[in-house]
mmJSON file of the N, C-alpha and C atoms, coordinates in Angstrom:
{"data_MODEL":{"atom_site":{
"group_PDB":["ATOM","ATOM","ATOM","ATOM","ATOM","ATOM","ATOM","ATOM","ATOM","ATOM","ATOM","ATOM","ATOM","ATOM","ATOM","ATOM","ATOM","ATOM","ATOM","ATOM","ATOM","ATOM","ATOM","ATOM","ATOM","ATOM","ATOM","ATOM","ATOM","ATOM","ATOM","ATOM","ATOM","ATOM","ATOM","ATOM","ATOM","ATOM","ATOM","ATOM","ATOM","ATOM","ATOM","ATOM","ATOM","ATOM","ATOM","ATOM","ATOM","ATOM","ATOM","ATOM","ATOM","ATOM","ATOM","ATOM","ATOM","ATOM","ATOM","ATOM","ATOM","ATOM","ATOM","ATOM","ATOM","ATOM","ATOM","ATOM","ATOM","ATOM","ATOM","ATOM","ATOM","ATOM","ATOM","ATOM","ATOM","ATOM","ATOM","ATOM","ATOM","ATOM","ATOM","ATOM","ATOM","ATOM","ATOM","ATOM","ATOM","ATOM","ATOM","ATOM","ATOM","ATOM","ATOM","ATOM","ATOM","ATOM","ATOM","ATOM","ATOM","ATOM","ATOM","ATOM","ATOM","ATOM","ATOM","ATOM","ATOM","ATOM","ATOM","ATOM","ATOM","ATOM","ATOM","ATOM","ATOM","ATOM","ATOM","ATOM","ATOM","ATOM","ATOM","ATOM","ATOM","ATOM","ATOM","ATOM","ATOM","ATOM","ATOM","ATOM","ATOM","ATOM","ATOM","ATOM","ATOM","ATOM","ATOM","ATOM","ATOM","ATOM","ATOM","ATOM","ATOM","ATOM","ATOM","ATOM","ATOM","ATOM","ATOM","ATOM","ATOM","ATOM","ATOM","ATOM","ATOM","ATOM","ATOM","ATOM","ATOM","ATOM","ATOM","ATOM","ATOM","ATOM","ATOM","ATOM","ATOM","ATOM","ATOM","ATOM","ATOM","ATOM","ATOM","ATOM","ATOM","ATOM","ATOM","ATOM","ATOM","ATOM","ATOM","ATOM","ATOM","ATOM","ATOM","ATOM","ATOM","ATOM","ATOM","ATOM","ATOM","ATOM","ATOM","ATOM","ATOM","ATOM","ATOM","ATOM","ATOM","ATOM","ATOM","ATOM","ATOM","ATOM","ATOM","ATOM","ATOM","ATOM","ATOM","ATOM","ATOM","ATOM","ATOM","ATOM","ATOM","ATOM","ATOM","ATOM","ATOM","ATOM","ATOM","ATOM","ATOM","ATOM","ATOM","ATOM","ATOM","ATOM","ATOM"],
"id":[1,2,3,4,5,6,7,8,9,10,11,12,13,14,15,16,17,18,19,20,21,22,23,24,25,26,27,28,29,30,31,32,33,34,35,36,37,38,39,40,41,42,43,44,45,46,47,48,49,50,51,52,53,54,55,56,57,58,59,60,61,62,63,64,65,66,67,68,69,70,71,72,73,74,75,76,77,78,79,80,81,82,83,84,85,86,87,88,89,90,91,92,93,94,95,96,97,98,99,100,101,102,103,104,105,106,107,108,109,110,111,112,113,114,115,116,117,118,119,120,121,122,123,124,125,126,127,128,129,130,131,132,133,134,135,136,137,138,139,140,141,142,143,144,145,146,147,148,149,150,151,152,153,154,155,156,157,158,159,160,161,162,163,164,165,166,167,168,169,170,171,172,173,174,175,176,177,178,179,180,181,182,183,184,185,186,187,188,189,190,191,192,193,194,195,196,197,198,199,200,201,202,203,204,205,206,207,208,209,210,211,212,213,214,215,216,217,218,219,220,221,222,223,224,225,226,227,228,229,230,231],
"type_symbol":["N","C","C","N","C","C","N","C","C","N","C","C","N","C","C","N","C","C","N","C","C","N","C","C","N","C","C","N","C","C","N","C","C","N","C","C","N","C","C","N","C","C","N","C","C","N","C","C","N","C","C","N","C","C","N","C","C","N","C","C","N","C","C","N","C","C","N","C","C","N","C","C","N","C","C","N","C","C","N","C","C","N","C","C","N","C","C","N","C","C","N","C","C","N","C","C","N","C","C","N","C","C","N","C","C","N","C","C","N","C","C","N","C","C","N","C","C","N","C","C","N","C","C","N","C","C","N","C","C","N","C","C","N","C","C","N","C","C","N","C","C","N","C","C","N","C","C","N","C","C","N","C","C","N","C","C","N","C","C","N","C","C","N","C","C","N","C","C","N","C","C","N","C","C","N","C","C","N","C","C","N","C","C","N","C","C","N","C","C","N","C","C","N","C","C","N","C","C","N","C","C","N","C","C","N","C","C","N","C","C","N","C","C","N","C","C","N","C","C","N","C","C","N","C","C","N","C","C","N","C","C"],
"label_atom_id":["N","CA","C","N","CA","C","N","CA","C","N","CA","C","N","CA","C","N","CA","C","N","CA","C","N","CA","C","N","CA","C","N","CA","C","N","CA","C","N","CA","C","N","CA","C","N","CA","C","N","CA","C","N","CA","C","N","CA","C","N","CA","C","N","CA","C","N","CA","C","N","CA","C","N","CA","C","N","CA","C","N","CA","C","N","CA","C","N","CA","C","N","CA","C","N","CA","C","N","CA","C","N","CA","C","N","CA","C","N","CA","C","N","CA","C","N","CA","C","N","CA","C","N","CA","C","N","CA","C","N","CA","C","N","CA","C","N","CA","C","N","CA","C","N","CA","C","N","CA","C","N","CA","C","N","CA","C","N","CA","C","N","CA","C","N","CA","C","N","CA","C","N","CA","C","N","CA","C","N","CA","C","N","CA","C","N","CA","C","N","CA","C","N","CA","C","N","CA","C","N","CA","C","N","CA","C","N","CA","C","N","CA","C","N","CA","C","N","CA","C","N","CA","C","N","CA","C","N","CA","C","N","CA","C","N","CA","C","N","CA","C","N","CA","C","N","CA","C","N","CA","C","N","CA","C","N","CA","C","N","CA","C","N","CA","C","N","CA","C"],
"label_alt_id":[null,null,null,null,null,null,null,null,null,null,null,null,null,null,null,null,null,null,null,null,null,null,null,null,null,null,null,null,null,null,null,null,null,null,null,null,null,null,null,null,null,null,null,null,null,null,null,null,null,null,null,null,null,null,null,null,null,null,null,null,null,null,null,null,null,null,null,null,null,null,null,null,null,null,null,null,null,null,null,null,null,null,null,null,null,null,null,null,null,null,null,null,null,null,null,null,null,null,null,null,null,null,null,null,null,null,null,null,null,null,null,null,null,null,null,null,null,null,null,null,null,null,null,null,null,null,null,null,null,null,null,null,null,null,null,null,null,null,null,null,null,null,null,null,null,null,null,null,null,null,null,null,null,null,null,null,null,null,null,null,null,null,null,null,null,null,null,null,null,null,null,null,null,null,null,null,null,null,null,null,null,null,null,null,null,null,null,null,null,null,null,null,null,null,null,null,null,null,null,null,null,null,null,null,null,null,null,null,null,null,null,null,null,null,null,null,null,null,null,null,null,null,null,null,null,null,null,null,null,null,null],
"label_comp_id":["UNK","UNK","UNK","UNK","UNK","UNK","UNK","UNK","UNK","UNK","UNK","UNK","UNK","UNK","UNK","UNK","UNK","UNK","UNK","UNK","UNK","UNK","UNK","UNK","UNK","UNK","UNK","UNK","UNK","UNK","UNK","UNK","UNK","UNK","UNK","UNK","UNK","UNK","UNK","UNK","UNK","UNK","UNK","UNK","UNK","UNK","UNK","UNK","UNK","UNK","UNK","UNK","UNK","UNK","UNK","UNK","UNK","UNK","UNK","UNK","UNK","UNK","UNK","UNK","UNK","UNK","UNK","UNK","UNK","UNK","UNK","UNK","UNK","UNK","UNK","UNK","UNK","UNK","UNK","UNK","UNK","UNK","UNK","UNK","UNK","UNK","UNK","UNK","UNK","UNK","UNK","UNK","UNK","UNK","UNK","UNK","UNK","UNK","UNK","UNK","UNK","UNK","UNK","UNK","UNK","UNK","UNK","UNK","UNK","UNK","UNK","UNK","UNK","UNK","UNK","UNK","UNK","UNK","UNK","UNK","UNK","UNK","UNK","UNK","UNK","UNK","UNK","UNK","UNK","UNK","UNK","UNK","UNK","UNK","UNK","UNK","UNK","UNK","UNK","UNK","UNK","UNK","UNK","UNK","UNK","UNK","UNK","UNK","UNK","UNK","UNK","UNK","UNK","UNK","UNK","UNK","UNK","UNK","UNK","UNK","UNK","UNK","UNK","UNK","UNK","UNK","UNK","UNK","UNK","UNK","UNK","UNK","UNK","UNK","UNK","UNK","UNK","UNK","UNK","UNK","UNK","UNK","UNK","UNK","UNK","UNK","UNK","UNK","UNK","UNK","UNK","UNK","UNK","UNK","UNK","UNK","UNK","UNK","UNK","UNK","UNK","UNK","UNK","UNK","UNK","UNK","UNK","UNK","UNK","UNK","UNK","UNK","UNK","UNK","UNK","UNK","UNK","UNK","UNK","UNK","UNK","UNK","UNK","UNK","UNK","UNK","UNK","UNK","UNK","UNK","UNK"],
"label_asym_id":["A","A","A","A","A","A","A","A","A","A","A","A","A","A","A","A","A","A","A","A","A","A","A","A","A","A","A","A","A","A","A","A","A","A","A","A","A","A","A","A","A","A","A","A","A","A","A","A","A","A","A","A","A","A","A","A","A","A","A","A","A","A","A","A","A","A","A","A","A","A","A","A","A","A","A","A","A","A","A","A","A","A","A","A","A","A","A","A","A","A","A","A","A","A","A","A","A","A","A","A","A","A","A","A","A","A","A","A","A","A","A","A","A","A","A","A","A","A","A","A","A","A","A","A","A","A","A","A","A","A","A","A","A","A","A","A","A","A","A","A","A","A","A","A","A","A","A","A","A","A","A","A","A","A","A","A","A","A","A","A","A","A","A","A","A","A","A","A","A","A","A","A","A","A","A","A","A","A","A","A","A","A","A","A","A","A","A","A","A","A","A","A","A","A","A","A","A","A","A","A","A","A","A","A","A","A","A","A","A","A","A","A","A","A","A","A","A","A","A","A","A","A","A","A","A","A","A","A","A","A","A"],
"label_entity_id":["1","1","1","1","1","1","1","1","1","1","1","1","1","1","1","1","1","1","1","1","1","1","1","1","1","1","1","1","1","1","1","1","1","1","1","1","1","1","1","1","1","1","1","1","1","1","1","1","1","1","1","1","1","1","1","1","1","1","1","1","1","1","1","1","1","1","1","1","1","1","1","1","1","1","1","1","1","1","1","1","1","1","1","1","1","1","1","1","1","1","1","1","1","1","1","1","1","1","1","1","1","1","1","1","1","1","1","1","1","1","1","1","1","1","1","1","1","1","1","1","1","1","1","1","1","1","1","1","1","1","1","1","1","1","1","1","1","1","1","1","1","1","1","1","1","1","1","1","1","1","1","1","1","1","1","1","1","1","1","1","1","1","1","1","1","1","1","1","1","1","1","1","1","1","1","1","1","1","1","1","1","1","1","1","1","1","1","1","1","1","1","1","1","1","1","1","1","1","1","1","1","1","1","1","1","1","1","1","1","1","1","1","1","1","1","1","1","1","1","1","1","1","1","1","1","1","1","1","1","1","1"],
"label_seq_id":[1,1,1,2,2,2,3,3,3,4,4,4,5,5,5,6,6,6,7,7,7,8,8,8,9,9,9,10,10,10,11,11,11,12,12,12,13,13,13,14,14,14,15,15,15,16,16,16,17,17,17,18,18,18,19,19,19,20,20,20,21,21,21,22,22,22,23,23,23,24,24,24,25,25,25,26,26,26,27,27,27,28,28,28,29,29,29,30,30,30,31,31,31,32,32,32,33,33,33,34,34,34,35,35,35,36,36,36,37,37,37,38,38,38,39,39,39,40,40,40,41,41,41,42,42,42,43,43,43,44,44,44,45,45,45,46,46,46,47,47,47,48,48,48,49,49,49,50,50,50,51,51,51,52,52,52,53,53,53,54,54,54,55,55,55,56,56,56,57,57,57,58,58,58,59,59,59,60,60,60,61,61,61,62,62,62,63,63,63,64,64,64,65,65,65,66,66,66,67,67,67,68,68,68,69,69,69,70,70,70,71,71,71,72,72,72,73,73,73,74,74,74,75,75,75,76,76,76,77,77,77],
"pdbx_PDB_ins_code":[null,null,null,null,null,null,null,null,null,null,null,null,null,null,null,null,null,null,null,null,null,null,null,null,null,null,null,null,null,null,null,null,null,null,null,null,null,null,null,null,null,null,null,null,null,null,null,null,null,null,null,null,null,null,null,null,null,null,null,null,null,null,null,null,null,null,null,null,null,null,null,null,null,null,null,null,null,null,null,null,null,null,null,null,null,null,null,null,null,null,null,null,null,null,null,null,null,null,null,null,null,null,null,null,null,null,null,null,null,null,null,null,null,null,null,null,null,null,null,null,null,null,null,null,null,null,null,null,null,null,null,null,null,null,null,null,null,null,null,null,null,null,null,null,null,null,null,null,null,null,null,null,null,null,null,null,null,null,null,null,null,null,null,null,null,null,null,null,null,null,null,null,null,null,null,null,null,null,null,null,null,null,null,null,null,null,null,null,null,null,null,null,null,null,null,null,null,null,null,null,null,null,null,null,null,null,null,null,null,null,null,null,null,null,null,null,null,null,null,null,null,null,null,null,null,null,null,null,null,null,null],
"Cartn_x":[-1.299,-0.598,0.111,0.26,0.556,2.08,3.03,4.468,4.492,5.164,5.816,7.585,8.179,9.402,9.759,10.302,10.599,12.023,12.313,13.724,14.237,15.035,15.535,16.368,16.102,16.955,18.211,19.164,20.448,20.251,18.858,18.545,17.605,17.749,17.059,15.71,15.206,13.498,12.698,11.549,10.972,9.668,9.273,7.562,6.715,5.734,4.576,3.795,3.184,2.637,0.918,0.404,-0.81,-1.91,-1.995,-2.624,-2.772,-1.496,-1.152,-1.921,-1.491,-1.978,-3.127,-3.931,-5.57,-6.094,-5.785,-6.033,-5.88,-4.646,-4.549,-4.693,-5.243,-5.533,-4.551,-3.49,-2.045,-1.916,-2.277,-2.474,-1.012,-1.178,0.002,0.122,1.249,1.269,0.886,0.551,0.159,1.268,1.444,2.441,2.747,3.345,3.672,4.837,4.996,6.061,6.665,7.986,8.783,9.483,9.091,9.235,9.91,10.718,11.672,10.837,10.398,9.561,9.848,10.396,10.887,11.662,12.458,13.524,13.089,11.771,11.441,11.132,11.272,10.668,9.095,8.624,7.198,6.397,6.042,5.487,4.106,3.714,2.426,2.031,0.631,-0.138,-0.242,0.08,-0.231,-1.84,-2.708,-3.714,-3.455,-4.544,-4.414,-5.14,-4.992,-5.239,-6.879,-7.442,-8.825,-9.389,-8.513,-9.019,-8.992,-8.272,-8.131,-9.259,-9.88,-11.252,-11.92,-12.267,-13.369,-12.811,-11.316,-10.881,-10.52,-10.543,-10.273,-11.606,-12.865,-13.629,-14.148,-14.333,-14.77,-13.642,-12.03,-10.779,-10.502,-11.155,-10.274,-11.485,-11.531,-12.311,-11.926,-12.699,-11.871,-10.961,-11.216,-10.015,-8.675,-9.198,-7.537,-6.915,-7.626,-6.874,-6.351,-6.889,-6.551,-5.174,-5.028,-4.221,-3.023,-3.237,-2.152,-1.686,-2.296,-1.59,-1.031,-1.172,-0.689,0.502,1.005,2.161,2.781,2.318,3.175,3.698,3.232,3.188,4.472,4.485,5.369,6.815,6.595,7.606,8.552,7.548,8.058,8.707,8.508,8.951,9.996],
"Cartn_y":[-11.681,-10.907,-10.082,-9.009,-9.095,-8.802,-9.313,-9.116,-8.396,-8.106,-7.221,-6.759,-7.005,-6.714,-4.999,-4.32,-2.878,-3.026,-1.766,-1.38,-0.073,-0.09,1.395,2.189,2.966,4.335,4.567,5.429,5.832,6.477,7.428,8.573,7.818,6.328,5.276,5.398,5.999,5.577,4.675,4.131,3.249,4.012,3.227,3.69,2.643,3.018,2.105,1.636,0.723,0.271,1.076,1.255,1.995,0.964,-0.007,-1.167,-0.572,-0.494,-0.606,1.003,2.416,3.543,3.378,2.771,2.872,2.063,0.907,-0.058,0.955,1.569,2.708,3.907,4.34,5.921,6.853,6.125,6.719,7.844,9.039,10.114,10.72,11.76,12.244,13.298,13.499,14.625,13.88,12.765,11.535,11.704,11.392,11.352,9.917,9.253,7.892,7.819,7.22,6.726,5.552,4.984,4.33,3.608,2.651,2.037,0.748,0.607,-0.904,-1.898,-2.821,-3.693,-5.369,-5.792,-7.157,-7.728,-6.79,-7.153,-6.628,-6.095,-5.549,-4.162,-3.333,-2.203,-2.299,-1.453,-1.072,0.211,0.511,1.618,2.153,3.018,3.275,4.728,4.742,5.635,6.341,7.695,8.689,9.393,9.733,9.973,11.487,12.325,13.484,14.519,15.453,16.482,16.486,16.026,15.976,14.616,13.625,12.564,12.475,13.192,13.438,14.15,15.147,16.014,15.484,15.765,15.173,13.909,13.711,12.082,12.704,13.635,14.136,14.678,14.599,15.138,14.511,15.723,15.365,15.225,15.314,14.903,16.339,17.249,18.89,19.393,20.593,21.6,22.725,24.027,25.163,25.449,25.828,26.523,25.827,24.429,23.534,24.032,23.689,23.996,25.374,26.493,27.622,27.889,27.315,27.156,26.43,25.198,24.49,25.477,25.969,27.129,27.907,28.515,29.425,29.31,28.329,27.266,27.139,26.736,26.52,27.642,28.844,29.863,30.568,30.513,31.036,30.673,28.666,28.293,28.468,29.21,29.487,30.831,31.642,33.262,33.328],
"Cartn_z":[-17.325,-17.783,-18.882,-18.802,-21.076,-20.608,-21.582,-21.832,-23.158,-22.916,-24.365,-24.552,-25.18,-25.332,-25.883,-25.104,-25.752,-25.754,-26.816,-26.883,-25.848,-25.341,-24.642,-25.713,-25.721,-26.475,-25.671,-26.302,-25.74,-24.761,-24.69,-23.539,-22.3,-22.778,-21.263,-21.538,-22.711,-22.838,-23.589,-23.039,-23.696,-24.079,-25.482,-25.722,-25.191,-24.588,-23.561,-24.917,-25.06,-26.208,-26.167,-27.495,-27.242,-26.369,-26.639,-26.373,-24.554,-23.993,-22.637,-22.335,-23.094,-22.998,-22.91,-23.915,-23.629,-22.39,-22.055,-21.085,-19.595,-19.522,-18.147,-18.418,-19.283,-19.658,-19.525,-20.093,-20.182,-21.401,-21.309,-22.407,-22.724,-23.67,-23.911,-22.587,-21.906,-20.422,-19.124,-19.544,-18.136,-17.545,-15.76,-15.619,-14.892,-14.862,-14.205,-13.079,-12.574,-11.553,-11.715,-11.703,-11.887,-10.63,-9.662,-8.987,-8.749,-7.893,-7.994,-6.797,-7.694,-6.199,-6.494,-5.69,-5.79,-6.688,-7.133,-8.223,-9.104,-9.814,-10.728,-10.934,-11.932,-12.514,-12.898,-12.347,-12.133,-12.562,-13.312,-13.94,-13.363,-12.637,-12.161,-12.61,-13.321,-13.552,-12.657,-12.231,-10.964,-11.692,-10.416,-10.853,-10.893,-11.841,-12.24,-11.139,-11.095,-10.054,-9.99,-11.587,-11.216,-11.126,-11.009,-10.237,-8.785,-8.251,-7.239,-6.242,-7.173,-6.761,-5.539,-4.733,-3.618,-2.568,-3.216,-2.487,-0.916,-0.752,0.875,1.385,1.145,1.281,3.103,3.868,5.145,6.129,5.419,6.151,6.971,6.56,7.378,6.713,7.877,7.929,7.198,6.885,6.215,6.835,8.572,9.068,8.793,9.285,9.047,7.812,6.801,5.807,5.558,6.001,5.82,6.37,8.013,8.711,8.046,7.63,6.849,5.632,5.036,3.805,4.243,5.437,6.126,6.664,7.192,7.255,6.309,5.023,3.729,3.754,3.318,2.831,3.521,5.023,5.713,5.79,5.043,5.282,3.619,2.786,1.101,1.552,2.488,2.482,3.146],
"occupancy":[1.0,1.0,1.0,1.0,1.0,1.0,1.0,1.0,1.0,1.0,1.0,1.0,1.0,1.0,1.0,1.0,1.0,1.0,1.0,1.0,1.0,1.0,1.0,1.0,1.0,1.0,1.0,1.0,1.0,1.0,1.0,1.0,1.0,1.0,1.0,1.0,1.0,1.0,1.0,1.0,1.0,1.0,1.0,1.0,1.0,1.0,1.0,1.0,1.0,1.0,1.0,1.0,1.0,1.0,1.0,1.0,1.0,1.0,1.0,1.0,1.0,1.0,1.0,1.0,1.0,1.0,1.0,1.0,1.0,1.0,1.0,1.0,1.0,1.0,1.0,1.0,1.0,1.0,1.0,1.0,1.0,1.0,1.0,1.0,1.0,1.0,1.0,1.0,1.0,1.0,1.0,1.0,1.0,1.0,1.0,1.0,1.0,1.0,1.0,1.0,1.0,1.0,1.0,1.0,1.0,1.0,1.0,1.0,1.0,1.0,1.0,1.0,1.0,1.0,1.0,1.0,1.0,1.0,1.0,1.0,1.0,1.0,1.0,1.0,1.0,1.0,1.0,1.0,1.0,1.0,1.0,1.0,1.0,1.0,1.0,1.0,1.0,1.0,1.0,1.0,1.0,1.0,1.0,1.0,1.0,1.0,1.0,1.0,1.0,1.0,1.0,1.0,1.0,1.0,1.0,1.0,1.0,1.0,1.0,1.0,1.0,1.0,1.0,1.0,1.0,1.0,1.0,1.0,1.0,1.0,1.0,1.0,1.0,1.0,1.0,1.0,1.0,1.0,1.0,1.0,1.0,1.0,1.0,1.0,1.0,1.0,1.0,1.0,1.0,1.0,1.0,1.0,1.0,1.0,1.0,1.0,1.0,1.0,1.0,1.0,1.0,1.0,1.0,1.0,1.0,1.0,1.0,1.0,1.0,1.0,1.0,1.0,1.0,1.0,1.0,1.0,1.0,1.0,1.0,1.0,1.0,1.0,1.0,1.0,1.0,1.0,1.0,1.0,1.0,1.0,1.0],
"B_iso_or_equiv":[0.0,0.0,0.0,0.0,0.0,0.0,0.0,0.0,0.0,0.0,0.0,0.0,0.0,0.0,0.0,0.0,0.0,0.0,0.0,0.0,0.0,0.0,0.0,0.0,0.0,0.0,0.0,0.0,0.0,0.0,0.0,0.0,0.0,0.0,0.0,0.0,0.0,0.0,0.0,0.0,0.0,0.0,0.0,0.0,0.0,0.0,0.0,0.0,0.0,0.0,0.0,0.0,0.0,0.0,0.0,0.0,0.0,0.0,0.0,0.0,0.0,0.0,0.0,0.0,0.0,0.0,0.0,0.0,0.0,0.0,0.0,0.0,0.0,0.0,0.0,0.0,0.0,0.0,0.0,0.0,0.0,0.0,0.0,0.0,0.0,0.0,0.0,0.0,0.0,0.0,0.0,0.0,0.0,0.0,0.0,0.0,0.0,0.0,0.0,0.0,0.0,0.0,0.0,0.0,0.0,0.0,0.0,0.0,0.0,0.0,0.0,0.0,0.0,0.0,0.0,0.0,0.0,0.0,0.0,0.0,0.0,0.0,0.0,0.0,0.0,0.0,0.0,0.0,0.0,0.0,0.0,0.0,0.0,0.0,0.0,0.0,0.0,0.0,0.0,0.0,0.0,0.0,0.0,0.0,0.0,0.0,0.0,0.0,0.0,0.0,0.0,0.0,0.0,0.0,0.0,0.0,0.0,0.0,0.0,0.0,0.0,0.0,0.0,0.0,0.0,0.0,0.0,0.0,0.0,0.0,0.0,0.0,0.0,0.0,0.0,0.0,0.0,0.0,0.0,0.0,0.0,0.0,0.0,0.0,0.0,0.0,0.0,0.0,0.0,0.0,0.0,0.0,0.0,0.0,0.0,0.0,0.0,0.0,0.0,0.0,0.0,0.0,0.0,0.0,0.0,0.0,0.0,0.0,0.0,0.0,0.0,0.0,0.0,0.0,0.0,0.0,0.0,0.0,0.0,0.0,0.0,0.0,0.0,0.0,0.0,0.0,0.0,0.0,0.0,0.0,0.0],
"pdbx_formal_charge":[null,null,null,null,null,null,null,null,null,null,null,null,null,null,null,null,null,null,null,null,null,null,null,null,null,null,null,null,null,null,null,null,null,null,null,null,null,null,null,null,null,null,null,null,null,null,null,null,null,null,null,null,null,null,null,null,null,null,null,null,null,null,null,null,null,null,null,null,null,null,null,null,null,null,null,null,null,null,null,null,null,null,null,null,null,null,null,null,null,null,null,null,null,null,null,null,null,null,null,null,null,null,null,null,null,null,null,null,null,null,null,null,null,null,null,null,null,null,null,null,null,null,null,null,null,null,null,null,null,null,null,null,null,null,null,null,null,null,null,null,null,null,null,null,null,null,null,null,null,null,null,null,null,null,null,null,null,null,null,null,null,null,null,null,null,null,null,null,null,null,null,null,null,null,null,null,null,null,null,null,null,null,null,null,null,null,null,null,null,null,null,null,null,null,null,null,null,null,null,null,null,null,null,null,null,null,null,null,null,null,null,null,null,null,null,null,null,null,null,null,null,null,null,null,null,null,null,null,null,null,null],
"auth_seq_id":[1,1,1,2,2,2,3,3,3,4,4,4,5,5,5,6,6,6,7,7,7,8,8,8,9,9,9,10,10,10,11,11,11,12,12,12,13,13,13,14,14,14,15,15,15,16,16,16,17,17,17,18,18,18,19,19,19,20,20,20,21,21,21,22,22,22,23,23,23,24,24,24,25,25,25,26,26,26,27,27,27,28,28,28,29,29,29,30,30,30,31,31,31,32,32,32,33,33,33,34,34,34,35,35,35,36,36,36,37,37,37,38,38,38,39,39,39,40,40,40,41,41,41,42,42,42,43,43,43,44,44,44,45,45,45,46,46,46,47,47,47,48,48,48,49,49,49,50,50,50,51,51,51,52,52,52,53,53,53,54,54,54,55,55,55,56,56,56,57,57,57,58,58,58,59,59,59,60,60,60,61,61,61,62,62,62,63,63,63,64,64,64,65,65,65,66,66,66,67,67,67,68,68,68,69,69,69,70,70,70,71,71,71,72,72,72,73,73,73,74,74,74,75,75,75,76,76,76,77,77,77],
"auth_comp_id":["UNK","UNK","UNK","UNK","UNK","UNK","UNK","UNK","UNK","UNK","UNK","UNK","UNK","UNK","UNK","UNK","UNK","UNK","UNK","UNK","UNK","UNK","UNK","UNK","UNK","UNK","UNK","UNK","UNK","UNK","UNK","UNK","UNK","UNK","UNK","UNK","UNK","UNK","UNK","UNK","UNK","UNK","UNK","UNK","UNK","UNK","UNK","UNK","UNK","UNK","UNK","UNK","UNK","UNK","UNK","UNK","UNK","UNK","UNK","UNK","UNK","UNK","UNK","UNK","UNK","UNK","UNK","UNK","UNK","UNK","UNK","UNK","UNK","UNK","UNK","UNK","UNK","UNK","UNK","UNK","UNK","UNK","UNK","UNK","UNK","UNK","UNK","UNK","UNK","UNK","UNK","UNK","UNK","UNK","UNK","UNK","UNK","UNK","UNK","UNK","UNK","UNK","UNK","UNK","UNK","UNK","UNK","UNK","UNK","UNK","UNK","UNK","UNK","UNK","UNK","UNK","UNK","UNK","UNK","UNK","UNK","UNK","UNK","UNK","UNK","UNK","UNK","UNK","UNK","UNK","UNK","UNK","UNK","UNK","UNK","UNK","UNK","UNK","UNK","UNK","UNK","UNK","UNK","UNK","UNK","UNK","UNK","UNK","UNK","UNK","UNK","UNK","UNK","UNK","UNK","UNK","UNK","UNK","UNK","UNK","UNK","UNK","UNK","UNK","UNK","UNK","UNK","UNK","UNK","UNK","UNK","UNK","UNK","UNK","UNK","UNK","UNK","UNK","UNK","UNK","UNK","UNK","UNK","UNK","UNK","UNK","UNK","UNK","UNK","UNK","UNK","UNK","UNK","UNK","UNK","UNK","UNK","UNK","UNK","UNK","UNK","UNK","UNK","UNK","UNK","UNK","UNK","UNK","UNK","UNK","UNK","UNK","UNK","UNK","UNK","UNK","UNK","UNK","UNK","UNK","UNK","UNK","UNK","UNK","UNK","UNK","UNK","UNK","UNK","UNK","UNK"],
"auth_asym_id":["A","A","A","A","A","A","A","A","A","A","A","A","A","A","A","A","A","A","A","A","A","A","A","A","A","A","A","A","A","A","A","A","A","A","A","A","A","A","A","A","A","A","A","A","A","A","A","A","A","A","A","A","A","A","A","A","A","A","A","A","A","A","A","A","A","A","A","A","A","A","A","A","A","A","A","A","A","A","A","A","A","A","A","A","A","A","A","A","A","A","A","A","A","A","A","A","A","A","A","A","A","A","A","A","A","A","A","A","A","A","A","A","A","A","A","A","A","A","A","A","A","A","A","A","A","A","A","A","A","A","A","A","A","A","A","A","A","A","A","A","A","A","A","A","A","A","A","A","A","A","A","A","A","A","A","A","A","A","A","A","A","A","A","A","A","A","A","A","A","A","A","A","A","A","A","A","A","A","A","A","A","A","A","A","A","A","A","A","A","A","A","A","A","A","A","A","A","A","A","A","A","A","A","A","A","A","A","A","A","A","A","A","A","A","A","A","A","A","A","A","A","A","A","A","A","A","A","A","A","A","A"],
"auth_atom_id":["N","CA","C","N","CA","C","N","CA","C","N","CA","C","N","CA","C","N","CA","C","N","CA","C","N","CA","C","N","CA","C","N","CA","C","N","CA","C","N","CA","C","N","CA","C","N","CA","C","N","CA","C","N","CA","C","N","CA","C","N","CA","C","N","CA","C","N","CA","C","N","CA","C","N","CA","C","N","CA","C","N","CA","C","N","CA","C","N","CA","C","N","CA","C","N","CA","C","N","CA","C","N","CA","C","N","CA","C","N","CA","C","N","CA","C","N","CA","C","N","CA","C","N","CA","C","N","CA","C","N","CA","C","N","CA","C","N","CA","C","N","CA","C","N","CA","C","N","CA","C","N","CA","C","N","CA","C","N","CA","C","N","CA","C","N","CA","C","N","CA","C","N","CA","C","N","CA","C","N","CA","C","N","CA","C","N","CA","C","N","CA","C","N","CA","C","N","CA","C","N","CA","C","N","CA","C","N","CA","C","N","CA","C","N","CA","C","N","CA","C","N","CA","C","N","CA","C","N","CA","C","N","CA","C","N","CA","C","N","CA","C","N","CA","C","N","CA","C","N","CA","C","N","CA","C","N","CA","C","N","CA","C","N","CA","C","N","CA","C"],
"pdbx_PDB_model_num":[1,1,1,1,1,1,1,1,1,1,1,1,1,1,1,1,1,1,1,1,1,1,1,1,1,1,1,1,1,1,1,1,1,1,1,1,1,1,1,1,1,1,1,1,1,1,1,1,1,1,1,1,1,1,1,1,1,1,1,1,1,1,1,1,1,1,1,1,1,1,1,1,1,1,1,1,1,1,1,1,1,1,1,1,1,1,1,1,1,1,1,1,1,1,1,1,1,1,1,1,1,1,1,1,1,1,1,1,1,1,1,1,1,1,1,1,1,1,1,1,1,1,1,1,1,1,1,1,1,1,1,1,1,1,1,1,1,1,1,1,1,1,1,1,1,1,1,1,1,1,1,1,1,1,1,1,1,1,1,1,1,1,1,1,1,1,1,1,1,1,1,1,1,1,1,1,1,1,1,1,1,1,1,1,1,1,1,1,1,1,1,1,1,1,1,1,1,1,1,1,1,1,1,1,1,1,1,1,1,1,1,1,1,1,1,1,1,1,1,1,1,1,1,1,1,1,1,1,1,1,1]
}}}
């Protein structure tokens, strides 16, 4: 486990050390999520859209996807 002391800015920001950036693939404009788990604050690296490509293969057929998109569009209208 890596431990690093960080300083919180007036705006509530912290800087993630470069070693952890590289280790976890956190680049500029990466999305992260902060969650509270067992009394701790945990920063989770969120996968990018490209990381998810193909992850739902076989989950739905084309007609089901079209139907879901039509329903979502109707909700937005």
